[in-house]
BATI-728081 format. One record per residue (C-alpha): residue number from 1; x, y, z. Coordinates in nm, 4 decimals. Layout:
<nodes>
{node NUM {X Y Z}}
...
</nodes>
This chain:
<nodes>
{node 1 {0.0063 -0.0101 0.0014}}
{node 2 {0.1071 0.3589 -0.0642}}
{node 3 {0.2719 0.5425 0.2187}}
{node 4 {0.1503 0.8695 0.3670}}
{node 5 {0.4745 1.0427 0.2354}}
{node 6 {0.4019 0.9254 -0.1267}}
{node 7 {0.0393 1.0428 -0.1009}}
{node 8 {0.1526 1.3892 0.0295}}
{node 9 {0.4106 1.3921 -0.2798}}
{node 10 {0.1427 1.3104 -0.5236}}
{node 11 {-0.0805 1.5977 -0.3805}}
{node 12 {0.2116 1.8315 -0.4044}}
{node 13 {0.2851 1.7241 -0.7521}}
{node 14 {-0.0641 1.7780 -0.8726}}
{node 15 {-0.0620 2.1349 -0.7476}}
{node 16 {0.2699 2.1940 -0.9029}}
{node 17 {0.1702 2.0815 -1.2446}}
{node 18 {-0.1690 2.2751 -1.2188}}
{node 19 {0.0464 2.5851 -1.1410}}
{node 20 {0.2854 2.5386 -1.4283}}
{node 21 {0.0104 2.5028 -1.6671}}
{node 22 {-0.0772 2.8739 -1.5963}}
{node 23 {0.2567 3.0146 -1.5476}}
{node 24 {0.5039 2.8685 -1.8007}}
{node 25 {0.8113 3.0754 -1.9018}}
{node 26 {0.6979 3.2493 -2.2244}}
{node 27 {1.0405 3.3001 -2.3309}}
{node 28 {1.0653 2.9162 -2.4267}}
{node 29 {0.8021 2.9928 -2.7071}}
{node 30 {1.0873 3.1888 -2.8759}}
{node 31 {1.3111 2.8947 -2.8958}}
{node 32 {1.2843 2.5565 -3.0853}}
{node 33 {1.4623 2.2136 -3.1639}}
{node 34 {1.6017 2.2655 -3.5071}}
{node 35 {1.5302 1.9818 -3.7253}}
{node 36 {1.6654 1.8719 -4.0644}}
{node 37 {1.9735 1.9918 -4.2714}}
{node 38 {2.0058 2.3398 -4.4192}}
{node 39 {1.9221 2.3405 -4.7958}}
{node 40 {2.1478 2.5568 -5.0358}}
{node 41 {1.8442 2.6996 -5.1964}}
{node 42 {1.6183 2.9310 -5.0194}}
{node 43 {1.3049 2.8068 -4.8376}}
{node 44 {0.9864 2.9888 -4.9413}}
{node 45 {0.7411 2.9960 -4.6465}}
{node 46 {0.3650 3.0650 -4.6228}}
{node 47 {0.2224 3.1557 -4.2957}}
{node 48 {0.0333 2.8173 -4.2967}}
{node 49 {0.3786 2.6445 -4.3439}}
{node 50 {0.5439 2.8433 -4.0696}}
{node 51 {0.2691 2.7634 -3.8066}}
{node 52 {0.2887 2.4030 -3.9079}}
{node 53 {0.6651 2.3888 -3.8521}}
{node 54 {0.6280 2.5940 -3.5172}}
{node 55 {0.3779 2.3217 -3.3730}}
{node 56 {0.6179 2.0409 -3.4430}}
{node 57 {0.9446 2.2204 -3.3168}}
{node 58 {0.8711 2.4933 -3.0847}}
{node 59 {1.0608 2.4453 -2.7456}}
{node 60 {0.7567 2.5855 -2.5323}}
{node 61 {0.5109 2.3225 -2.6900}}
{node 62 {0.7717 2.0310 -2.6631}}
{node 63 {0.8307 2.1161 -2.2845}}
{node 64 {0.4555 2.1506 -2.2147}}
{node 65 {0.4129 1.7993 -2.3763}}
{node 66 {0.6604 1.6504 -2.1279}}
{node 67 {0.4789 1.8328 -1.8349}}
{node 68 {0.1743 1.6750 -1.9429}}
{node 69 {0.3283 1.3288 -1.9649}}
{node 70 {0.4687 1.3716 -1.6078}}
{node 71 {0.1212 1.4624 -1.4799}}
{node 72 {-0.0087 1.1436 -1.6373}}
{node 73 {0.2493 0.9553 -1.4658}}
{node 74 {0.1633 1.1023 -1.1288}}
{node 75 {-0.2047 1.0174 -1.1767}}
{node 76 {-0.1139 0.6546 -1.2586}}
{node 77 {0.0932 0.6437 -0.9311}}
{node 78 {-0.2014 0.7759 -0.7256}}
{node 79 {-0.4283 0.5230 -0.8971}}
{node 80 {-0.2031 0.2419 -0.7906}}
{node 81 {-0.2562 0.3215 -0.4451}}
{node 82 {-0.6225 0.2272 -0.4642}}
{node 83 {-0.5847 -0.0937 -0.6555}}
{node 84 {-0.4626 -0.4319 -0.5139}}
{node 85 {-0.0963 -0.4710 -0.4782}}
{node 86 {0.0463 -0.8214 -0.5615}}
{node 87 {0.4025 -0.9381 -0.5372}}
{node 88 {0.5846 -1.2719 -0.5543}}
{node 89 {0.8911 -1.3997 -0.3819}}
{node 90 {1.1091 -1.7231 -0.4112}}
{node 91 {1.3713 -1.7798 -0.1814}}
{node 92 {1.6194 -2.0482 -0.0727}}
{node 93 {1.7291 -2.0308 0.2858}}
{node 94 {1.9890 -2.1718 0.5166}}
{node 95 {1.9237 -2.0980 0.8851}}
{node 96 {2.0983 -2.1798 1.2096}}
{node 97 {1.9024 -2.0925 1.5205}}
{node 98 {1.9951 -1.9977 1.8829}}
{node 99 {1.6960 -2.1338 2.0757}}
{node 100 {1.7715 -1.9460 2.4136}}
{node 101 {1.7610 -1.6112 2.2355}}
{node 102 {1.3944 -1.7295 2.1313}}
{node 103 {1.3050 -1.8221 2.4832}}
{node 104 {1.3642 -2.2060 2.4186}}
{node 105 {1.5650 -2.3192 2.7133}}
{node 106 {1.4304 -2.6345 2.8886}}
{node 107 {1.6001 -2.8553 3.1383}}
{node 108 {1.4505 -3.1952 3.2017}}
{node 109 {1.5110 -3.4393 3.4813}}
{node 110 {1.7773 -3.7010 3.4056}}
{node 111 {1.9999 -3.4240 3.2505}}
{node 112 {1.8065 -3.3723 2.9369}}
{node 113 {1.7873 -3.0214 2.7975}}
{node 114 {1.6994 -2.8638 2.4927}}
{node 115 {1.9975 -2.7811 2.2411}}
{node 116 {2.1406 -2.4485 2.2351}}
{node 117 {2.1754 -2.4150 1.8681}}
{node 118 {1.9752 -2.5933 1.5953}}
{node 119 {2.0965 -2.6332 1.2396}}
{node 120 {2.2156 -2.5396 0.9974}}
{node 121 {1.9181 -2.6464 0.8002}}
{node 122 {1.7840 -2.5527 0.4675}}
{node 123 {1.4204 -2.4851 0.3267}}
{node 124 {1.2693 -2.3283 0.0253}}
{node 125 {0.9816 -2.0808 0.0204}}
{node 126 {0.7589 -1.9722 -0.2795}}
{node 127 {0.5113 -1.7018 -0.1688}}
{node 128 {0.2691 -1.4446 -0.3080}}
{node 129 {0.1889 -1.1411 -0.1206}}
{node 130 {-0.1326 -0.9227 -0.1649}}
{node 131 {-0.2696 -0.6021 0.0037}}
{node 132 {-0.5634 -0.3847 -0.0797}}
{node 133 {-0.6976 -0.0511 0.0632}}
{node 134 {-1.0527 -0.1145 0.1333}}
{node 135 {-1.1151 0.2332 0.2506}}
{node 136 {-0.8900 0.5461 0.2718}}
{node 137 {-1.0784 0.8515 0.1848}}
{node 138 {-0.7279 1.0513 0.1785}}
{node 139 {-0.6000 0.8327 -0.1011}}
{node 140 {-0.9103 0.8493 -0.3021}}
{node 141 {-0.8940 1.2435 -0.2875}}
{node 142 {-0.5310 1.2294 -0.3723}}
{node 143 {-0.6187 1.0409 -0.6738}}
{node 144 {-0.9038 1.2915 -0.7909}}
{node 145 {-0.6406 1.5764 -0.7266}}
{node 146 {-0.4073 1.3996 -0.9419}}
{node 147 {-0.6638 1.3485 -1.2216}}
{node 148 {-0.7464 1.7107 -1.2036}}
{node 149 {-0.3666 1.7954 -1.2322}}
{node 150 {-0.3382 1.5717 -1.5335}}
{node 151 {-0.6360 1.7533 -1.7038}}
{node 152 {-0.4744 2.0972 -1.6029}}
{node 153 {-0.1638 1.9867 -1.7687}}
{node 154 {-0.3391 1.8647 -2.0832}}
{node 155 {-0.5328 2.1921 -2.1113}}
{node 156 {-0.2151 2.3743 -2.0569}}
{node 157 {-0.0598 2.1918 -2.3577}}
{node 158 {-0.3715 2.2986 -2.5723}}
{node 159 {-0.2859 2.6623 -2.4451}}
{node 160 {0.0754 2.6184 -2.5534}}
{node 161 {-0.0437 2.5418 -2.9004}}
{node 162 {-0.2105 2.8634 -2.9166}}
{node 163 {0.1056 3.0516 -2.7819}}
{node 164 {0.3135 2.8895 -3.0434}}
{node 165 {0.0630 3.0051 -3.3084}}
{node 166 {0.0761 3.3467 -3.1746}}
{node 167 {0.4492 3.3558 -3.1580}}
{node 168 {0.4914 3.2366 -3.5193}}
{node 169 {0.2296 3.4580 -3.6450}}
{node 170 {0.3731 3.7679 -3.4842}}
{node 171 {0.7346 3.6769 -3.6104}}
{node 172 {0.6193 3.6252 -3.9764}}
{node 173 {0.4071 3.9398 -3.9782}}
{node 174 {0.7172 4.1216 -3.8504}}
{node 175 {0.9155 3.9886 -4.1431}}
{node 176 {0.6441 4.0929 -4.3862}}
{node 177 {0.6263 4.4484 -4.2394}}
{node 178 {1.0071 4.4861 -4.2637}}
{node 179 {1.0287 4.3488 -4.6181}}
{node 180 {0.7416 4.6001 -4.7105}}
{node 181 {0.9727 4.8875 -4.5811}}
{node 182 {1.2668 4.7465 -4.7782}}
{node 183 {1.0538 4.7636 -5.0887}}
{node 184 {0.9423 5.1211 -5.0065}}
{node 185 {1.2997 5.2394 -4.9350}}
{node 186 {1.4335 5.0730 -5.2463}}
{node 187 {1.1665 5.2546 -5.4567}}
{node 188 {1.2705 5.5694 -5.2977}}
{node 189 {1.6365 5.5244 -5.3603}}
{node 190 {1.5609 5.4588 -5.7146}}
{node 191 {1.3493 5.8024 -5.7352}}
{node 192 {1.6193 5.9739 -5.5404}}
{node 193 {1.8899 5.8414 -5.7974}}
{node 194 {1.6926 5.9510 -6.0831}}
{node 195 {1.6441 6.3030 -5.9238}}
{node 196 {2.0276 6.3238 -5.8588}}
{node 197 {2.1184 6.2141 -6.2142}}
{node 198 {1.8717 6.4784 -6.3501}}
{node 199 {2.0079 6.7456 -6.1253}}
{node 200 {2.3593 6.6704 -6.2000}}
{node 201 {2.2890 6.6869 -6.5814}}
{node 202 {2.1083 7.0228 -6.5400}}
{node 203 {2.4171 7.1507 -6.3374}}
{node 204 {2.6568 7.0484 -6.6032}}
{node 205 {2.4228 7.2273 -6.8514}}
{node 206 {2.4366 7.5458 -6.6274}}
{node 207 {2.0626 7.5575 -6.5538}}
{node 208 {2.0842 7.4366 -6.1780}}
{node 209 {2.2811 7.5468 -5.9039}}
{node 210 {2.5588 7.3267 -5.7225}}
{node 211 {2.3605 7.3448 -5.4003}}
{node 212 {2.0794 7.1614 -5.5589}}
{node 213 {2.3150 6.8821 -5.6915}}
{node 214 {2.4580 6.8448 -5.3147}}
{node 215 {2.1012 6.8505 -5.1702}}
{node 216 {1.9779 6.5695 -5.4060}}
{node 217 {2.3025 6.3799 -5.3146}}
{node 218 {2.2494 6.4095 -4.9450}}
{node 219 {1.8753 6.2862 -4.9787}}
{node 220 {2.0156 5.9933 -5.1871}}
{node 221 {2.2700 5.8762 -4.9472}}
{node 222 {2.0291 5.9200 -4.6376}}
{node 223 {1.7918 5.6794 -4.8145}}
{node 224 {2.0621 5.4304 -4.9028}}
{node 225 {2.1692 5.4254 -4.5380}}
{node 226 {1.8234 5.3626 -4.4287}}
{node 227 {1.7750 5.0927 -4.6861}}
{node 228 {2.1059 4.9058 -4.5589}}
{node 229 {1.9805 4.9223 -4.1863}}
{node 230 {1.6471 4.8089 -4.2949}}
{node 231 {1.7869 4.5121 -4.4959}}
{node 232 {1.9836 4.4146 -4.1788}}
{node 233 {1.6901 4.4343 -3.9694}}
{node 234 {1.4816 4.1994 -4.1887}}
{node 235 {1.7694 3.9553 -4.2058}}
{node 236 {1.7610 3.9573 -3.8322}}
{node 237 {1.3980 3.9122 -3.8141}}
{node 238 {1.4168 3.6021 -4.0487}}
{node 239 {1.6713 3.4674 -3.8131}}
{node 240 {1.4271 3.4967 -3.5272}}
{node 241 {1.1337 3.3434 -3.7180}}
{node 242 {1.3696 3.0484 -3.8051}}
{node 243 {1.4294 3.0092 -3.4272}}
{node 244 {1.0670 3.0054 -3.3479}}
{node 245 {0.9770 2.7401 -3.6086}}
{node 246 {1.2929 2.5097 -3.5779}}
{node 247 {1.4672 2.5826 -3.9135}}
{node 248 {1.8263 2.4191 -3.9318}}
{node 249 {2.0926 2.6605 -3.8769}}
{node 250 {2.2065 2.8457 -4.1759}}
{node 251 {1.8826 2.7849 -4.3580}}
{node 252 {1.7849 3.0913 -4.5874}}
{node 253 {1.4079 3.1677 -4.6180}}
{node 254 {1.1907 3.3925 -4.8200}}
{node 255 {0.8229 3.5003 -4.7184}}
{node 256 {0.5671 3.3655 -4.9592}}
{node 257 {0.2683 3.5901 -4.8347}}
{node 258 {0.2234 3.9542 -4.8867}}
{node 259 {0.0756 4.1849 -4.6144}}
{node 260 {-0.2750 4.0754 -4.5992}}
{node 261 {-0.5627 4.3374 -4.5146}}
{node 262 {-0.9278 4.2446 -4.4894}}
{node 263 {-1.1897 4.3928 -4.2552}}
{node 264 {-1.2903 4.2206 -3.9610}}
{node 265 {-1.6470 4.1045 -3.9157}}
{node 266 {-1.8523 4.3059 -3.6647}}
{node 267 {-1.8079 4.1518 -3.3159}}
{node 268 {-1.9376 4.3053 -2.9986}}
{node 269 {-1.7227 4.3066 -2.6917}}
{node 270 {-1.9579 4.1208 -2.4681}}
{node 271 {-2.0081 3.8393 -2.7338}}
{node 272 {-1.6379 3.8068 -2.7838}}
{node 273 {-1.5871 3.7873 -2.4020}}
{node 274 {-1.8334 3.5193 -2.3601}}
{node 275 {-1.6695 3.3149 -2.6528}}
{node 276 {-1.3213 3.3691 -2.4826}}
{node 277 {-1.4640 3.2254 -2.1482}}
{node 278 {-1.6022 2.9293 -2.3407}}
{node 279 {-1.3031 2.8381 -2.5517}}
{node 280 {-0.9750 2.9618 -2.3629}}
{node 281 {-0.7723 2.6569 -2.2710}}
{node 282 {-0.5742 2.8296 -2.0176}}
{node 283 {-0.9096 2.9411 -1.8356}}
{node 284 {-1.0152 2.5723 -1.8403}}
{node 285 {-0.6742 2.4721 -1.6951}}
{node 286 {-0.6967 2.7273 -1.4292}}
{node 287 {-1.0452 2.5913 -1.3249}}
{node 288 {-0.8994 2.2228 -1.3281}}
{node 289 {-0.6152 2.3634 -1.0877}}
{node 290 {-0.8865 2.4932 -0.8651}}
{node 291 {-1.0558 2.1507 -0.8343}}
{node 292 {-0.7140 1.9798 -0.7888}}
{node 293 {-0.6433 2.2085 -0.4942}}
{node 294 {-0.9848 2.1484 -0.3419}}
{node 295 {-0.9395 1.7660 -0.3596}}
{node 296 {-0.5852 1.8333 -0.2125}}
{node 297 {-0.7460 2.0176 0.0693}}
{node 298 {-0.9941 1.7269 0.1336}}
{node 299 {-0.7092 1.4652 0.1154}}
{node 300 {-0.5317 1.6599 0.3949}}
{node 301 {-0.8413 1.6962 0.6041}}
{node 302 {-0.8769 1.3182 0.5557}}
{node 303 {-0.5492 1.2253 0.7005}}
{node 304 {-0.7604 1.2402 1.0506}}
{node 305 {-0.9971 0.9665 0.8973}}
{node 306 {-0.9401 0.6033 0.9749}}
{node 307 {-0.8416 0.3668 0.6874}}
{node 308 {-0.9263 0.0023 0.6468}}
{node 309 {-0.7194 -0.2654 0.4524}}
{node 310 {-0.6388 -0.6061 0.4191}}
{node 311 {-0.3105 -0.7973 0.3540}}
{node 312 {-0.2442 -1.1800 0.2982}}
{node 313 {0.0208 -1.4060 0.1605}}
{node 314 {0.0139 -1.7588 0.0558}}
{node 315 {0.3054 -1.9757 -0.0359}}
{node 316 {0.4570 -2.3316 -0.0333}}
{node 317 {0.7512 -2.3950 0.2422}}
{node 318 {0.9448 -2.7074 0.2974}}
{node 319 {1.2857 -2.8753 0.2991}}
{node 320 {1.2140 -3.0118 -0.0456}}
{node 321 {0.9323 -2.9614 -0.2906}}
{node 322 {0.8241 -3.3187 -0.2104}}
{node 323 {0.7859 -3.2474 0.1456}}
{node 324 {0.6585 -2.8949 0.1330}}
{node 325 {0.3335 -2.7376 0.2623}}
{node 326 {0.1098 -2.4619 0.1879}}
{node 327 {0.1004 -2.1780 0.4309}}
{node 328 {-0.0869 -1.8500 0.4498}}
{node 329 {-0.1810 -1.5479 0.6586}}
{node 330 {-0.4538 -1.3227 0.6414}}
{node 331 {-0.4903 -0.9869 0.8152}}
{node 332 {-0.7440 -0.7267 0.8082}}
{node 333 {-0.6572 -0.3923 0.9937}}
{node 334 {-0.7869 -0.0426 1.0791}}
{node 335 {-0.5503 0.2470 1.1154}}
{node 336 {-0.6374 0.5751 1.2862}}
{node 337 {-0.4537 0.8920 1.3953}}
{node 338 {-0.4132 0.9361 1.7873}}
{node 339 {-0.1555 1.2194 1.8082}}
{node 340 {0.0380 1.3599 1.5135}}
{node 341 {0.1921 1.6784 1.6804}}
{node 342 {-0.0246 1.9196 1.4487}}
{node 343 {0.1332 1.7733 1.1433}}
{node 344 {-0.2011 1.7217 0.9838}}
{node 345 {-0.3047 2.0761 1.1040}}
{node 346 {-0.0098 2.2182 0.9076}}
{node 347 {-0.0807 2.0072 0.5872}}
{node 348 {-0.4397 2.1496 0.5986}}
{node 349 {-0.2993 2.5059 0.6371}}
{node 350 {-0.0803 2.4680 0.3319}}
{node 351 {-0.3248 2.2964 0.1195}}
{node 352 {-0.5974 2.5640 0.2060}}
{node 353 {-0.3201 2.8413 0.0956}}
{node 354 {-0.2672 2.6667 -0.2159}}
{node 355 {-0.6419 2.6605 -0.2946}}
{node 356 {-0.6762 3.0218 -0.2175}}
{node 357 {-0.3727 3.0903 -0.4418}}
{node 358 {-0.5419 2.9035 -0.7290}}
{node 359 {-0.8778 3.0646 -0.6736}}
{node 360 {-0.6933 3.4242 -0.6979}}
{node 361 {-0.5153 3.3106 -1.0185}}
{node 362 {-0.8269 3.2025 -1.1665}}
{node 363 {-1.0142 3.5358 -1.0865}}
{node 364 {-0.7161 3.7251 -1.2176}}
{node 365 {-0.7155 3.5316 -1.5295}}
{node 366 {-1.0717 3.6052 -1.6050}}
{node 367 {-1.0201 3.9606 -1.5721}}
{node 368 {-0.7070 3.9343 -1.7888}}
{node 369 {-0.9068 3.7660 -2.0612}}
{node 370 {-1.1709 4.0437 -2.0556}}
{node 371 {-0.8966 4.2882 -2.0802}}
{node 372 {-0.7239 4.1061 -2.3786}}
{node 373 {-1.0433 4.0648 -2.5691}}
{node 374 {-1.1681 4.4326 -2.5265}}
{node 375 {-0.8169 4.5882 -2.6013}}
{node 376 {-0.7593 4.3705 -2.9211}}
{node 377 {-1.1102 4.4908 -3.0539}}
{node 378 {-1.0249 4.8436 -2.9859}}
{node 379 {-0.6832 4.8179 -3.1520}}
{node 380 {-0.8312 4.6294 -3.4636}}
{node 381 {-1.0809 4.9272 -3.4902}}
{node 382 {-0.8181 5.1930 -3.4448}}
{node 383 {-0.5744 5.0223 -3.6962}}
{node 384 {-0.8475 4.9870 -3.9522}}
{node 385 {-0.9118 5.3647 -3.9451}}
{node 386 {-0.5321 5.4200 -3.9438}}
{node 387 {-0.5121 5.1956 -4.2728}}
{node 388 {-0.7839 5.4036 -4.4420}}
{node 389 {-0.6215 5.7440 -4.3506}}
{node 390 {-0.2684 5.6091 -4.4394}}
{node 391 {-0.3784 5.5040 -4.7712}}
{node 392 {-0.5442 5.8478 -4.8733}}
{node 393 {-0.2439 6.0316 -4.7254}}
{node 394 {-0.0120 5.8099 -4.9383}}
{node 395 {-0.2096 5.8883 -5.2526}}
{node 396 {-0.1954 6.2648 -5.1875}}
{node 397 {0.1792 6.2492 -5.0986}}
{node 398 {0.2324 6.0690 -5.4374}}
{node 399 {0.0420 6.3336 -5.6163}}
{node 400 {0.2409 6.5989 -5.4411}}
{node 401 {0.5621 6.4417 -5.5318}}
{node 402 {0.4676 6.4057 -5.9077}}
{node 403 {0.3913 6.7830 -5.9265}}
{node 404 {0.7224 6.8758 -5.7407}}
{node 405 {0.9065 6.6654 -5.9830}}
{node 406 {0.7261 6.8169 -6.2824}}
{node 407 {0.7795 7.1684 -6.1552}}
{node 408 {1.1484 7.0943 -6.1050}}
{node 409 {1.1978 6.9543 -6.4493}}
{node 410 {1.0247 7.2717 -6.5954}}
{node 411 {1.2656 7.4818 -6.3786}}
{node 412 {0.9982 7.6454 -6.1714}}
{node 413 {1.1300 7.5290 -5.8426}}
{node 414 {1.4574 7.3882 -5.6988}}
{node 415 {1.5091 7.0589 -5.5202}}
{node 416 {1.3860 7.1779 -5.1777}}
{node 417 {1.0429 7.1135 -5.2869}}
{node 418 {1.1117 6.7798 -5.4544}}
{node 419 {1.3003 6.6704 -5.1343}}
{node 420 {1.0147 6.7797 -4.9013}}
{node 421 {0.7593 6.5925 -5.1259}}
{node 422 {0.9911 6.2752 -5.1102}}
{node 423 {0.9945 6.3060 -4.7490}}
{node 424 {0.6249 6.3300 -4.7270}}
{node 425 {0.5879 5.9925 -4.9497}}
{node 426 {0.8439 5.8264 -4.7198}}
{node 427 {0.6487 5.9063 -4.3972}}
{node 428 {0.3121 5.8079 -4.5672}}
{node 429 {0.4546 5.4751 -4.6783}}
{node 430 {0.5876 5.4021 -4.3334}}
{node 431 {0.2666 5.4932 -4.1705}}
{node 432 {0.0625 5.2727 -4.4284}}
{node 433 {0.3023 4.9702 -4.3479}}
{node 434 {0.2881 5.0395 -3.9731}}
{node 435 {-0.0862 5.0511 -3.9900}}
{node 436 {-0.1201 4.7381 -4.1809}}
{node 437 {0.1194 4.5603 -3.9497}}
{node 438 {-0.0748 4.6946 -3.6436}}
{node 439 {-0.4203 4.5694 -3.7854}}
{node 440 {-0.2770 4.2315 -3.8669}}
{node 441 {-0.0980 4.1983 -3.5386}}
{node 442 {-0.4318 4.2990 -3.3485}}
{node 443 {-0.5863 4.0066 -3.5154}}
{node 444 {-0.3455 3.7690 -3.3897}}
{node 445 {-0.4030 3.9156 -3.0495}}
{node 446 {-0.7875 3.8822 -3.0780}}
{node 447 {-0.7391 3.5135 -3.2190}}
{node 448 {-0.5219 3.4333 -2.9035}}
{node 449 {-0.7511 3.6408 -2.6729}}
{node 450 {-1.0704 3.4273 -2.7962}}
{node 451 {-0.9181 3.0803 -2.7804}}
{node 452 {-0.8664 2.8227 -3.0660}}
{node 453 {-0.5919 3.0443 -3.2185}}
{node 454 {-0.4802 2.8278 -3.5041}}
{node 455 {-0.8448 2.8106 -3.6495}}
{node 456 {-0.9149 3.1762 -3.5804}}
{node 457 {-0.5915 3.3062 -3.7401}}
{node 458 {-0.6829 3.1143 -4.0558}}
{node 459 {-1.0259 3.2788 -4.0685}}
{node 460 {-0.9110 3.6230 -3.9747}}
{node 461 {-0.6042 3.6262 -4.1992}}
{node 462 {-0.7552 3.4263 -4.4694}}
{node 463 {-0.4636 3.1858 -4.4415}}
{node 464 {-0.4881 2.8997 -4.7040}}
</nodes>
């Protein structure tokens, strides 16, 4: 039968796994276990491909799976305490016994007395032992706590999948936004190069001042510098994406998807919050943790209750198999606590504190989910409005630049007006890219806030 120390260890383990289901290290989801060998050709990745890879290799998900398996092992250990325990033993024995030490020392008339030593003698013993806990309320509650701990760990694993999808999508969108900035900067460099070449030609023809050439040259080199820095940043963002999804070291990748934009269907905050409460795996894991803590508290209180069990053995013993005889013992017993020096009281206090902690964590998580859902909806609406304004502003900035270039080509104005118009286009481009990135990022945050992140991202982002 399981000892009291083992039962307490199982209760503590159930509480530990339940807590780890809620408070895993987020940094683990930025790492992975690289698989495969780097290919000499660049790997083209869609968002769907990246998510699939992340769900196979992300470190946070792999570690969460191991926690779930450990919790399953603890449940099986606690279950074994409630089931019959059967063991067998076969032994060959040689003994020599000192009879007086066993209270056998008789002296009879005529000088006869029992011998001091008997043996050595040999016998064989083949025996089976069985024990069974007929009633132990504490062990039953420990098993229930371990079951809820396993359920909390399994739900935490589901939540870990959502966190992986969120991490992969965020990293992928960051590369898309960075690549869009590279394309915009490269287009501006090409425009600046054309303006510089034209200004230099006009200066050689004597129709433009040298200051205009210098101004165009400075603008060109500033844009080139920004392009170099942005190229480097995109390369680093790709490395970070590769780490999240477990690409082999040195593997080059390209992004197959462009920056998507689609308005989100109307959803009221209250409706979204209700959906999140129903589908968030971490909330369900927290609820299971509370139930595990409640069972652990009941198990601690049950240490004061009596327990009933039986034990028996049956075997064949004798000097030789031919002369052996069957023997058995049977025992029924009841155990109860008389005085424990407040040990049980201490266990109850600790279990009650764990329960309150889990209840507080559950309440806080409910408020956190409410905040995440409402904040994501606000961000989506704000980003959608910013996209509309940024697109209009970029159109106006491009018109302004076209007119400034025409005026400069006609000799009506100098390069100052062109440079200013180029700056406006650059700002408008950057604002549009930032707004698109913010809108898509808010969709990812909403998908995570609602639960079932993988399916919702496919719907929100129209991922094929």
